[in-house]
N, C-alpha and C positions, 0 to 999 in steps of 0.2 A: 420725327414724332408721328406723322400720319401713318407710316408703315406700322409702327408699334401699336397705334390705336386700332388699326384694322385687325392686327393679329391678336390683340388682347382685349377686344371690345367687350366680350362677355365678362371677363374679369373686372374691367373698369365699371361695367354696369352693376356688377355685384357689390363692388365697393361703394358706388353711388347709392345703391339701394340701402346699404347698411349705414353709411356715414352721413348721407345727405348732401355732401359736397366733396369735391376732389380738387386740390391745388396741384397743378403740374408745373414744376419749377426747374430751372436750369437748362431749358431748351431755348436757344437763340432764335427768336421768332419775330417776323414782321407781320404787318396786317395781312399780306398775301399768304404768308406761311399759316397764319391763324385761320384763314379761309380754308386752306388745305386740311388742317387738323379737324375743323368742325365737319367738313364734308366727309372725312374718313369715318365719323361716327354714323353717318347715314340717316340722320333724323330729318323730319319734315319741317321746313322753316315756317315760322309764324311771324308775319310782318308786324312791325311796331306801328299800330294805328290807334289814335285817340289818346295817347299818353301826354301828360302836361310838361314833362321835363325837356329842356332844350338839348337836341342831339344833332349830329352832323353825319351825313352819309360819307363813308370812307372808301370801302372797296368791297366788291362782291356782295356778300350777304350782310355787311356790317355797318353799324353806326356807332357813334360815341355813346358811352353810357350816360353821361350827363356833362354838358359843357359848362355848367355853372360851378364856380369854386365854392359856393356856399353849401352848408350842410342842409340836406334835404331828405326827409323821410317820407316815402310814399307808402300808404297802406292799401289804398284802393286802386284797381286797374280795370279798364274795360275788358281786356282779354288777358288771361294768365297762362303763360307757357309752362310746360312741364319741366323743361330743362333750360337753363340760362348759362351761356358760356362767356367768360370775360378774358380780355387780353390787356395787360398793362403796358402802355407804350412809353410813358415818361413817369418817373417816380415823383411823388409828392413829398414836400418837405413838412408835411403836416405832422405835428407831434401833440398828442393828447387831445382832450375835448375842446380846449380853447386856443390851440396853437395856430400859428399863421401858416399859410401856404406860401413858402418861400420859393418853390420851384414850380414850373408849369406841370399840370397833371392831366393825363388823358387816358381813359380806359374805354376799350371797345368791347362790344358783346354781340352775340347772336341769340336772339330769342328762338328757341326751337321746341317743338312738342314731339314727344315720342309717339309714333304710330301705334295703334292698338295691336298688341301682339301678346302671345303667351310668354310670360316671364316667370321668374322664380316665385314672385309674390302671388301669381295666379295658381301656382301648383302647391306651394308650401306656406305654412304659417309658423312663425317662431313661437315656441312654448316655453314658459318658465316653470321650473320644477324646484321643489325644496332642496334637492341634492346638488344643484349647480353652484359653481363658485366663480368669482371674477378674479382674474389675474391681469393687472395693468389695464383694466377696462374691457378685457376680452373675457367672455363667458365660456366656461368649460364645464361640460361639453355643450355643443349646440344641440338643441332638441327641436325637431321638425315634425309637424303634423299636417294632414292634408288640408288645403284651403277649401276644398269642396269634397263632399262625400263621393262624388263620381270620379275623383282622382285615383288612378291606380299607380302604385309605386314603380313598377318596372317601366311604364311609359314615361312617368315623370323623370325618372333617372336618366333614361336615354335622351330626353329633351333638354335636361338641365345638368348634364354631367359636368360640364366645365365649371358651372357655378357651384355645384356641390364640391368639386375638387378644390376650388378656391376657398370655400368654407372650411373644408377639412384642413387645408394648409394653414388657415388662420386659427382655427379653434381645436385642431388636433383630433377631435372625435365628434361624431354625429350620431345621435339617437333618433331613429325614425319610429314614431309612436302614433297609434290611432288609425292605421291603415287597415280597414276591415277585411280587405281581400287578401291580406298577408296572414295566413293562419297555419299553413302546413309547410313541411320541409320542401315540397315541390314549389310552393310560392316563394319561399326563401331563395331557392335555386334560381328562379326567374329574376328576382331582384339582383342577385350577385352577378348573374350573366349579363344583365343590362349595363353594368359598369364596364364590362369588357376587359377586366384585368387577366393577367396570366396566372393560372393556378399554381400553387406550390404544395406538393404533397407533404403530409405530416409524417416524416420519417425520422426515427431516432429519438423522439421525445418520450419521457417516462410516464406522462399522464395517460390514464386510461380513457380512450376515445373510440367511438364507433363511427365508421364512415357510412354516411347515409346517401348522399348525392355528391354527384360529382362536381448554399447561401442562406438567409433568414427571411421570413415573410415581412414585407413592408406594410401591407395592409391586412387587417384582421376583421372579419365579419362574425358577429354573434347573433343568434336568433333564438328567441324564447318561444319554444313550441308548447311548453307546459311549465307553469309557475310552480315554485316550491310551496309545500304546505306551510313551511316556516323557514326563514333564513334564505340562504342561497344568493345573496346579493353579490354583484361583481364590483369590487373596488377598483377604481381607475385613478391614476395620478399622473401629472406631468413629469416626465423623467428629467428634464433640465432643471426643474426646481430641486429635485433630490440631489442632482450633481452640485448645484450651487451651494446648497446648505451643507453638504458633506465636505466640499472643498473649503468652505469657510471654517468649519469646525475641525476637520482633520486633513489639512493640506498635505502633510507627509504621506499619509495613508493613500490619499487619492493619487498623488504623484507615483507612488509605488504600484498602485493598481493600474494606472495608465501605461506604465513601463512594462510590467510583467504579465498582466492579464490574470486569468483565473483558470484553474483546473477543477473540473467537477468529476466526482467518482460516484457511479450509480451501480447498484446491484439489481439484476433483474432475473426473475424465474423464466421458465419456458413459456408458461401460459399466463394470461391476464388474471389479475386479482382485482375485481371491481370494487371490493370493499376498501381498497387503499387508493388514496388520491395519486400515489406514485406507483401503482401496481401493474403497470403495463408490462407484459412479457416480451422477451426479445424477438419472438416469432412475429408478433403483430407489430412490434416496434420497427422491424426492418422488412416487413412484408415478405417473409420467406421462412421456410423450415430448414434450409440449408445453411450450416454454419459458415461455410466458405463464402457464400453469397452475402451473408450477414456481415462478415468481416470486410468484404469489398465495399459494401454500402456504408459501413461505419467509417472506413478510411476516407471516403469522400466528405464525411462530416467532421474530419479531424478528430476521429475517435478510435481508440484502440480497445479491442476486445480480449479479455482473458477469461477462458472458460473454467468454470468451477463445477463441483458435484451438484450444486443446487441450480446452477444457471450460468450467468455470465457477469463479470465485473467489467464495467465500461469506464474508460478513462478519457474524458472529453477535454480537449484543449491542448495547449493554452488557448483560451478564447478572450477576446477583448472585453474589458470591464466597462470601458467608456467608448462611446462612438461620437463621430462628428456628424451633425445634421447639416449637410451642405445647403439645404433648401431654406433654412430659417435665418441665419446660420448660428449654430451654438453647439456646445457639447451636451451629451445626454448620458444619463445613468443607464447603461444597457447591459444588465447582467441579472442573474438569478441567485446572487450571493446570499442574500438574507433568507430567501426561500429555501435554498439548499441546506443552509446552516441549521435552520430550525424546522426543516421538513419532518413529516411523519417518519419516525425512526431515525432522525438525524442526530444520534448520540455520538459525540466526538470520541468516546471511549470504546465504541463498538466498531471493529474493523470491517464489519459486513453491513454497514448502513451507508446511506447517501452522505456525501461529504463534499467540501470545497476548500481549496487552498489557493495561495498565490501561484502564479505560473511557474515559479521555481521550486514549488513544493513546500515552501514555508507556510506556517499556520497563520490564519487571520486572527487579529486581536478580538477577543470575545466582546469587550466593552464597546468597540467600534461597531460591531455587527448589531448589537442591541440598540445603540443610538441610531443607527441607520433604520432599523425597524420602527423606532419611535417616530422618526421624521416621516417615514412612509405612511405610518398610521395617521399622523396629524394631517398630512396632505391628501389623503385618500378621499375620494368621493364615491359614495356607495350607490351604485345603480340598482334600484329595486325593480325587478323585472315585472313586466305585464305581458300577457300572452300576445304574440304578434310583434313584439318589439324587435327591431333590428339595430344593432350597434356597430358602426363602422369606426375603426380605430387606426390611426397612424402608429404602427408598432415601434417606430424609431422615436416617436415623441411621447408615447404613453405606455406606462406599465400597468399591468392588470393582474388580478388574482381572483380567488373565490372564497366566499365565506361558507361555513358548514351549513347544511340544510336538512330539513325533514322531507323525505320523499312524499309525493313524486316531484321531480324536477327534470326538465329536459331542455338543455341549452345546446344548440347546434353551432358549430364553428366552421369557418372556411378561411383558408390562408392563401394570400396572393402576393406576387412579387411587386 
């Protein structure tokens, strides 16, 4: 355990900050082992001086928590440590409020105080918003604002990256709001670079996007440079919730989806059509004007190109419809099935519109798609953008989309492995 504590100290402190207490169970430990564990945390010891409860010195830094078998509640103390660590040596037979102690009980602790240092609480403050939702006691998404006006987001990210990643692992998305120094694309770039992730170029996607600054993306960043005059919210939802509800309602469909995957069919013109949400032309889609180069890049994305008089027909897949999130661990709904089926121009009777089918080419049941859309709508949380907002999303855990808007609206995105 000492080695694990040293390696994951920032994670453990993040958990302590959030939950107030951590019980480490299943490690065979003696009093000497306990001493090693506490020393691994590296806190400054606070001697037990002036307290009324009977205690016995054991080893190293430790004394018994209370030698008396009687129930005792102490409210006042001469000195209060910031952290208290306990080790159970012998289990008590105590049962209930009035039970007898049939076996000897001994519990040892080290009173320790955390040296003054910059921690997550000194940089960020947790904010509650109307659009957040709780799942099993976990708030989705996390919303962080600066604890002090002098706090700059890039510096805070560099200092607290491990804690932020722990928070992202737990809550799947983090919205950074209220950082005054984050107002431009260049500011956004500084924040993203502070995380130090490996960038993933946006190649082969149909959505019209403009590059401003510089496999599938695991992490997505969104930045609000300019709010919409009306609308333009970004719905986000937990993908494992969609999977669980679809699995419960349509087990045969989900089993077939897992087995066969999906094939997406997209038609693209040569040039971008910014009036369409799916109007990206093949030249900007594959970052080339050369059809041969476009085909080579498409092949790396498991996509086949068929050239037409108007542009190109792209056949993508079969692609997985369900993925396994090994870090949580659980299955997630990882597809654009509903969006492709109901997308702008997604008429099933029109052979030159965007479409989707099972990996073997068989059609998707329309009633299932519409029920999936209903589930997604019910589970969606609408992020209403404010200028300067930055949203970090775990792409394997969270689905996202966009609501219609009245211009102006400028949301920048960055994709990372």
